[in-house]
N, C-alpha and C positions, 0 to 999 in steps of 0.2 A: 592609392589604395582603392578599395571598393567605392565606386562613385555613387551608387544608389543607396546602399545601406550604411555607408561610412559614418554619418552622424549618429546613427542609432545603435551601432554595435561597438564594443570595445576594440581598440586598435590591436590588442594582442590576438583577438579572435580572427581579425582580418589577416594578420600575419600568419597565423596558424593555417588558415585556409589556403593562402598562397603556397606555403611550404608543402601542404598535402597535395595540391594540384601539381606543383613542380615534381614531386616524387612520383605521382601517377603518370605524368608525361614521360619522365625518364624510364619508368618501367613499362610504358605503353599499356597502361591498364585503365581503359575508360570506365567511368563511374556512373551509376544510376542510383536514384534515391526514391524511396517510398515514404512519404511523410504524412502523418496525421496531425498530431498536436502542434507541430511546428508550422503547419499551414504553408509550406513552401519556402520558409526562411533559409533552410540549408541550400536549397536549389538556387535561390536568389543570391546568396552569398557566394556560392561556387561559380556562378555565371557572371558575377561582377568583377572578377579578377582578370584584368587584361593580360593577354599574352599566353594564357594557359587554360582559359575557360573552355576551350574546344574539347578537352579531355572529359568534360562532363557531358554524357551522352543524352540523357533524358531524365525526367522526374515524373512521379506519380503523386499527385496531391489527393489523398484518399481519406478525407476527414470523416465521412459517414461509413457505416458498416456496409451499405450497399455498394459504395465506391470501391471498398477493399475487395469485395467479391467480384464485382463487374470488371474492374480494371486489372486486378492482380490474380484473379482466379481462385480466391480463397473459398473454401467450403462454408456456406452459410451456417450450417449446423455447428461447425467448429467455432465460428465466431460467437454464436449464441451460447454454446456450452462453456467455452473458455473465457469469454468476454473480450471485447475489442482491445482492452489494455491488458495484455497477457504475454507471457513468454511465447506461447504457441502461435499467437497471431503475429507477433513481431517476426518470428522465424519464417512463417508462411509468407508474410509481406516481402521479406528480403528475397526469398526463393522466387516468388511471383514476379518481382521487379526484374530479377536476373533473367528469368525465362521470357519476359516480354520486352527485353531491351537487347541492344548489341554492345553491352558493357561487359567488363570482366569482373567488376566489383559492384556489389549492391549493399546499400545501407537502408535499414528501415527504422522508423521512429513512431511509437504509439504511446500515448500517455494522457495524463490529466494536467494540462498546463494551468488550469484554474480549478475552482471548486467543481466537483462532479455535478452532473445534472440531477434534477429532483428525483428521477427514477433510478439513479445509479449510486451505488454505495462505495465508489472508488475513493482513493486517497489522493488529495491534492498534491501535486509534485511527483507522483509516481510515473516513471517513464521506462518503457522497455525498448531496447535497441537490439537489432540483429544485423550482422555484417557477414557477408560471405563472398567468395570469389569462385569463378568457374574452376572446378576441380579442387577447390580448397575447402577447408573446414568452416563450419558455421560458428560464429562467435556471438553469444548472447550476453547482454548486460542489463541488469535491473538497477535503476537509480531511484533514490528517495530524496528528491531535492527540497521537499517541504513546501509549506504555503508561503512562497515568496512572491506571489503574483505571476500573472501569465508571462509577462516579459522576462522576469527573472528565471522562470523555469525554462522558457524557450532558449534563452541565451546559454544557460547551463547545458541544455540538451544539444545545442550546436557544438559546444566545446567537446562534449563526450563523443558526439558523432564523428567529429574530425579525428579524434584520437583513434576511434575504432577503424576508420578508413585507413589511416596511416599504418596501423598494426596489420591490417589485412594486406596491404601492398607489400609490407616488409616480410610477410610470412612465406 
């Protein structure tokens, strides 16, 4: 299984990642990710699977608002107006990742893995996802994982992200 993250992640999650990558390989659909609150965990998980990690094209770890704008081309005013943890930003992140990569499927994750910062009124465990493919529909999902700690929220987010990628490949 995943050599690097194996001890830290549930076995079922690693198996799901393998299944998603095998499905992407069969469909010849390279994947890219734009991650904020997961801090690159999805990318690490997908690149740890031997034999099919090559289908993962690249990732964007965009934890700050500035990184979202600089690396993915998000409009700064939209991020300010909607908030970094919002449907609009998740969708823009997925579109930005797809336009800045040679992938056919893009997944974005933005949320509050832990308690929001002192100047932020967000909800702990709120995570927005967006997934799209070239020429395909955009799929957005909002999850309220609750205050289960950073690791719990991140693992739940990985599980949801893998489901969304699999759905996009099947679409």
